[in-house]
N, C-alpha and C positions, 0 to 999 in steps of 0.2 A: 650838428657840429661839423667842422672841416675834416675831410679825409685826405690822406696823402698817399701817393703811389711811390713805391720804391724806385721806379724807373725815372721819376722826375728829377731833373737837375736842380730846379728851384723848388724847395719844399714849402708848403703852406703849414705853418705851425700855430699852436695856441698857447697862450700864457694866461693863467688865472691871476686876476687883479685883486687887490685888497678889498675892493667894494663888492666882490663876488662875481663881477662880469668877466668875460673872456676877451682878451685882446688878440687880434690876428696879426701875424707878421710873416715875412718871407725869410728863408734861410738857404744859403748856397755857398759852395766853395769855389774859389778861383785861385789857381796856382797854390793850393794848400792853405789859403787864407779864408777863414770863415767870414761871411758877410750876412748882415741882418738888415731888414727894412720893415719897420713898423708901419702898418697901413692906416692907423687911426680908425680902424673898423672894429666894432665890438659886438659880441653876442651876449644874449641874456640866457644863461643856462637854466633859469627858472621859468622860462616862457611857458605859459599855460593856455592863454587865449589864442584863438585863430589869428588875430591881428599880430600878437607878439611872435608867434611861430612863423608867420609870413615875413615879418621883418628880419628874423634870423636867416631865413632862406635867401632873401634878397641880398643880405650882407655877405653870405657865403658865396653866392654866384658872382658878386662883384669882386670879391677877393680872388676867386678862381680865375676870373678874367685878367686881373692884374698880374697874377702869378704866371699865366701863359704869356702875357706880353713881355715880362721880364726874362722868361726863359728863351723866348725868341730873340730878344736883344743880346742875350749872353751867348747863344749858340751860333749866331751868324754875324760875321764881320760885315763891314760896309761893302765888301766885294762878294758877299754871298757865300763865303767859305765857312764850313762848320769848325768851331773851336773845340778840340777834344778836352773839355773841361775836366771830366772825371779822370782821364789819364794823367792829369797834372797834379792831382791831389797828393800832398806829401804825407808820409806815414805818421809823423809825430803830430801834425795838425789834426789828422783823423783820429789817432789814438787818444789824444788829450780831450778831444770832443766826446769820444766814446766814454772815457773815464768820467768826465764831468756830468754826464747824463746817467751814469751807472748807479743803480739803487739797491743792488743786492748786497748781502752781508760780507761777501768776499772782496769788497772794494779795495781793501788794503793789499790783497794779492794782485789785483789789477794794476794798482800803482807800482807795486814791486816789479811786475813783469815788464812794464814800460821802462822803468829805471834800469833793470838788468839788461835790456836790449840796448839802451844808451851806453851802458858800461862796456858791453860787448863790442859795439861799433868803435868806441874810443880806444879800446885795447887791441882789437883785431882788424879794424878797418880805419886806421887813423887818418888816411887821406880822403876818406869819404866825407862829403859835406852832409852832416846829419839833417840840417834844416831843409835841404833840397831833396832828400831821399824820397823818391816816389814809392807809393804802394806797389806799383807795377815792377819796381826794381828788386823787390824782395823775392828771391828765387829759392829753389830747393837746396842748392849748394850752400847758400847763406844760412838756411835753417839747420843744415847738418852741422855747420860750424858753431851756430848759436847753441845747439843742444850740447855739443862737446864742451862749450864754455860753461854752460849751466851746471853740467855734471861735475866739472872740475872745481867749481867754486861754491856750490850750494851744499848745505848740510842736511842730512836726513832726507825728508820727502820734499824739500824746497825746490829742487830742480824740476821735478815732475809737476809740482803745483804751479810754478811760474810758467812753465811751457803750456800747460792746459789753459791758463788765463790768456796767454799771448795768442793762442789759437782762437779764442773767443773773439778777439779784436779782428783778426783776419777773416773770421767767418762772417762778421758783420759787413766787412768790405765786399765779400762775395755776394751777400744778400742784397747789397745796394748796387750791384753790377759795376763796382769800381775795378775789381779784378775778376777774372773769369773762373779761376780755380784756386784752391788752397795750395800755397807753395810748401806746405808741411806734409803733403800726401806722401806716405811711406817713410816719414822721418819720425822715429819714436824716441822717447826719453824714458830711461829706465825708472821703474818704481823701486825705490830703495827698500829692501826688506829690513824689518827690525828698526831699532832706534839708534841714532848716533849721538843723541843728547845724553849727558851724564846723568846718572841716577844717584840720589842720596840714600844711603842705607838708613835703617832706623837708628843705628848708633850715631851716625853723622848728624841726623836731625836732632837727636838729644844733645849732641855737642853744640850745635847751633843755638838751641834753646838756652843753653848755659852761657853763651857768649853775648856780651853787651852789643847792642845795635844802636847806632846814632838816632834812628827813627823807630820809636817804639810801635807806632801804628803799622809800619811796614813789617816789623818783626812778627807782630800778632797775626797780621793778614797772611804772611807767607806760611807760618806754622799752621794756620787754619786751612790753607790750601793743601798742605802736606797731609792733613787729616781728613780732607773731604774730596780732593781731586778737582777742586773748582779752578776754572780758567781765570786769568787776570781780569778780563773784561767783566766777568760775572761777579767776582769778589769786589771789584771796584764799585759796581752798581748795586751791591747787596744792601737791602734796607731791613730795618727791624720788623717790618710788617711781613717779610718773607720767612721769618723764624717762628715756629710753633714751639714755644718753650715747654709746654705741657707734654708734648709727645717727643721732644728732642729731635725734631725734623725741620728741614727747610725746603721750601718749594720755590723754584726759580724758573723763569723763561730764559733759556740759554740764548745768549746773544749770537753765537755762531750758527746754531741750527734753527733757532726760532721755536724749538720744542721745549715743553715743560719738563722739569726733572725734580723728583723728590728724593732728598738725600738724608740719611740718618746722621745725626751729630753725636760723636763720642765725647768723652769727658774733656779731652784736650780742646776740641772745637768749641764746646760750650764755654770753656774757661777763656778762650781767646775773644769770644763775643762779649762776655761780661753780662751785666744786669740789663734787663729790658729797658728800652727808652722809647721816645715818641716813634710811632710807626713809620713816618716818612724820613726819619733820620738815617743817614748812611751808617752802616756798622763800622766801616773802616774809612778813614780819610787818607786817600793815597794820591801821590803825584802822578805824572804821566808814566807810560810804560818805559820809556827810555830812562827817566829819572829813577824809577824803582829798580831797574836792572843794574844801574851803576851803584846805587846804595847797597843792593843785595850782594853784588860781587865783592864790595869792600868788606861787608859783614862776613862773607864766606872766607875771605882771606884771613880776617882777624881770628876766625875760628880754627885756622890751620888746615883747612880742607883744600887740597890742591886739585880742584875740579872746576870746569867752566860751567857755572850754574846760572841759568836764566830763570825767570819766573815760571815758565812753562815746565821746567824740570820738577817743580812741586807736583804737578799733575802726573807726570811720568813716574815719579818716585812713589806716589800714592798707589798707582796701579800695580807696579812691580812688587812693592812691599805687601800689597794685599794678596797677590797671587802666591807669594812665598811664605805667607803667614802660616801658623799652625792650623788654622781653620781650613786652608786650601779651598776657597770658594770656586765654583765652576765659572767658566768663561761668560755664561749668560748673566750671572749675578754681577760680575765685574763690569760687563757691558752696560747693564742697567744702572749701576752705581755711578758710572762715568757719564751717563746720559748719551751714549753712542746711538746713532741711528741704525747701525748695522754691526754685526759681529766681526766683519772684516777689519773695522777700525780697532777692535780690541785684540785681534790675533797677533798684532805686532808686539804686544806686551808678553804674550806667551812665548814668542821666539826669543825675547830678551831673557826670560826666565830659563829657557833651555840652554842659552849661551852661558848664563851664570852657573848653572849646574855642571856644564861641561868644563868650565874653568876650575870649579871647585874640585872635580874629580882629577883633572890633570895636575892640580897643585899638590896632590898627595905625594908623599916621598916614595922613592923606589925601595923595594925590599929585596934582599938577596938571601938565598938559602944558605 
């Protein structure tokens, strides 16, 4: 198979075809614009015989020869002067190419980081032409201002999360020798302690349950999440085959972490699920994340609850209500119930509980002798 070097301006790439063969093509950037050239050369990934393997080798050698010719054409003008192709690569062309090839589960945060940077430039650098912004133009001062922008506009851990993903994009540019060093060196974004999302008390959840909701499936699913701590992506994907009615448990592969989690189902959760159905049926039929949050907020207002509640608040409410319950489970139990990969993710909930206790104590009336 073809191998590519990071230092190459023109990359030799592979694309799997529907018939199982691999198509070879060239890929390069000029002035921030991505270019492709399909070579009409194909590899057989199932090659077994010496003749088939030799055919693949000859194809690869030919593709490499064409790649070198194209790179020579690109890097030398008719007067023999080198064209600084990599220095001309624009940030957003590079970032969007990185996003399109990204396969990890935090892709939504990658998209958000790119959008936040666009918003920052629009707000704080309105005279700068975003389309022509080169990677080499992003410097430390710009990163300091970007971090300030994120911290002033993002809620909870959002600023730190978006900044970390933005740095991943710049790190790839360093790895590909497009820029020489990270412009983010020495620029830190605060990790916000605790939670800024609103929490629903048990009384408020009961109040919601008594309030009519336009979408009954949404109502049942949200109350289910308040009883299990499930994320929206997981409850949307939940199927009846994930439920063990005999033991009142469910086992899921968490979309965010990719790790399995087994969760006990209380009476409320089982009531929201209803009777067993075909294993491949979804337990709840839900719209998109944006659609559910809009309907959820209308339902919360109808219940007379003056809090900004999003779907993820169900998970936060579950954790805090669990820690403040009469049973007082330890942090390891709560961490296991939430499917956290580390106790550090659970500790933010203990800080919320401490804050609630402090508020309760400070709310006591003053007494005089």
